[in-house]
VOBARO-933319 format. One record per atom (N, C-alpha, C): residue in one letter; x negated, y negated, z negated. Coordinates in steps of 0.1 Angstrom, whole numbers, plus 5000, padded with zeros to 4 digits. Layout:
AXYZ ...
end
This chain:
M515151484978 M513851464984 M513351324981 R512151304977 R511551174973 R511151104986 P511450974987 P510950904999 P509550864998 F508950825009 F507550775010 F507650635016 F506650565012 F506650415016 F505350385023 L505450305034 L504350235040 L504350105033 Y503150055030 Y503149915024 Y501949835029 I502149705029 I501049615033 I500849515022 L499649505017 L499349405006 L498549295012 E498849175008 E498049055011 E497049034999 C495749035002 C494849014991 C494448864989 S493848834978 S493548694974 S492648624984 D491848704992 D491048645002 D491648625015 G493048655016 G493748645028 G493748765037 S492948865034 S492948995041 S494149075038 Y494349185045 Y495449275043 Y494949415041 Y495749495033 Y495449635031 Y496749705034 V496649825041 V497749905045 V497550045039 G498650095033 G498650225026 G499950285026 H500050405021 H501350475019 H501350555006 T502550575001 T502650634988 T504050684986 D504250774976 D505550824972 D506050754960 D505250664954 D505650594942 D505150444943 L505950364949 L505450224953 L505250144940 P506050144930 P505750054918 P504450094911 T504250224910 T503050274903 T501850234911 R501950264924 R500750234933 R500450084933 L501449994933 L501149854933 L500449814920 A500949874909 A500349844896 A498849894896 Q498550004902 Q497150054903 Q496349964911 H496849914922 H496049814930 H495749684921 E496849634915 E496649514907 E495749534895 A495749644889 A494849674878 A493449704882 G493249734895 G491949774900 G491549914897 T492549994893 T492250134890 T492250224902 S492750174913 S492750254925 S491350244932 G490550154928 G489250144934 G489350094948 G488250104956 G488250074970 G488449924973 Y489049904984 Y489149764991 Y489849664982 T490949694976 T491649594968 T491149564954 A490249644949 A489649634936 A488949494934 T488349444944 T487649324943 T488349204950 R489549224954 R490349124961 R491649084954 K491649094941 K492949064933 K493048914931 P494148864929 P495448934929 P495948974943 I496849074943 I497449114956 I498849084955 R499449074967 R500949054969 R501449144979 L502649214975 L503249304985 L503849214996 A503349235008 A503749155020 A504849225027 Y504849365027 Y505849445034 Y505849585029 S507049645030 S507149785027 S508249845035 C508149975038 C509150035046 C509250185041 E510450235040 E510750365035 E510850475046 F510250595044 F510250705053 F510750825046 T511250925053 T511651045047 T510551145044 T509451135052 T508351225050 T507051155049 R506051215042 R504651155041 R504051145055 E504351245064 E503751245077 E504251125085 D505451085084 D506050965091 D505450835085 A505250825072 A504650715066 A503150695070 L502450815070 L501050805074 L500950775089 A501750825098 A501750795112 A501950645114 R502850585107 R503050445109 R501850365103 E501250405092 E500050345087 E498950345097 R498750455104 R497750475114 R498050385126 Q499250365130 Q499650275141 Q499250135137 I499550095125 I499249955121 I497749935120 K497050025115 K495550015113 K494950015127 
end
């Protein structure tokens, strides 16, 4: 079973972005390239400030919602 990750990015303007994914390296590359659109697209470069692994998407999403 593939793990899921909660992640927090620090953006170039000092703000933070919280998300979850099942492929952290690819998702980080999408944020950095601006191909994910949305909040981080105009706030590059980004830095991975924190990540945590979960066994299910539901658990990762629940933690994301707690943080937000």
